[in-house]
Each structure stands twice: as C-alpha cells, then as structure tokens.
C-alpha positions in Angstrom: 174.1 67.3 78.5 170.8 68.0 76.4 168.2 69.9 78.3 164.7 68.3 77.8 162.8 71.8 78.1 164.6 74.5 75.6 163.6 78.3 75.2 160.8 79.6 72.9 163.4 80.8 70.5 164.8 77.2 70.1 161.2 75.7 69.4 160.6 78.9 66.9 163.9 77.9 65.0 163.1 74.4 65.0 159.7 74.9 63.5 160.7 77.9 61.2 158.3 80.3 62.7 158.3 83.3 64.8 158.5 83.4 68.7 155.1 85.4 68.3 153.6 82.4 66.4 154.4 79.9 69.1 153.0 82.2 71.7 149.7 82.4 69.6 149.7 78.7 69.3 150.2 78.2 73.3 147.2 80.9 73.6 144.8 79.1 71.3 145.7 75.6 72.8 147.5 74.1 69.6 150.3 73.3 71.9 149.1 71.5 75.0 150.3 72.5 78.4 151.9 69.3 79.0 154.4 70.1 76.3 155.9 73.0 78.1 156.8 74.7 81.5 156.0 78.2 82.4 159.1 79.6 84.4 158.0 83.4 84.4 155.1 85.8 83.5 156.2 85.3 79.8 158.9 83.0 79.7 158.3 79.3 78.7 160.4 76.1 78.2 159.5 73.5 75.6 159.8 69.9 75.0 160.3 70.1 71.5 159.6 66.3 70.4 156.5 66.8 72.5 155.4 69.9 70.7 156.1 68.4 67.3 153.9 65.3 68.1 151.2 67.6 69.5 151.4 69.6 66.5 151.1 66.6 64.1 148.3 65.1 65.8 146.4 68.4 65.8 146.9 68.5 61.9 145.1 65.2 61.2 142.1 65.6 59.3 139.0 65.4 61.3 135.5 64.3 60.5 133.8 66.9 58.0 131.1 68.9 59.7 127.6 69.3 57.6 125.3 71.7 59.2 121.8 71.1 59.4 119.6 73.9 57.9 117.6 76.0 60.4 114.1 77.3 59.7 113.1 80.7 60.8 109.5 82.1 60.9 109.1 85.9 61.0 106.6 87.5 63.3 104.0 87.8 60.1 104.5 83.9 59.5 106.9 83.9 56.8 109.2 81.0 57.0 112.9 80.8 55.5 115.7 78.7 56.1 119.6 79.8 56.4 120.7 77.8 53.4 
C-alpha cells in the first residue's frame, strides 16, 4: 500500500534538495498548504505529485513588470526621477 502523504525526507529525495530547502519553500509559500498536512510542531507529510504540480505552476513565466518612473521634488524645488 502506498501512502498519499509521505515524510519531508521522501519529498527532499524526490526533488534532489535538502530538507531545509523544503521547509523554506513551505514558509515562503512555494508549496501551498493543500499539498501537505502538518502532524506536529515541525513534522509535515507531503502529497508529492501535488507538490511537483504546484512547483511547476509556480515556475511558469509571469508577465514582465515594467516600473513607472517616479518624480521627486526636493524642498528647494529641484525635481528628479528615480531612473
């Protein structure tokens, strides 16, 4: 029988990263909460296929952001922008 939720070590091995990296991804939200269950203070169990899907979706190219220049005026009336 295969468990749906597996230990963090199994996920780390599957992705060839460290357990610390997995914990960081959880904290940063790269691994959504619907991909794991928390069974203790620092103990997680992961749905590996769901995690892989979430990480793939998160790595899709996003629309490029183009900042709009902002103009500043000093107290003596000098204007400059942030370019």
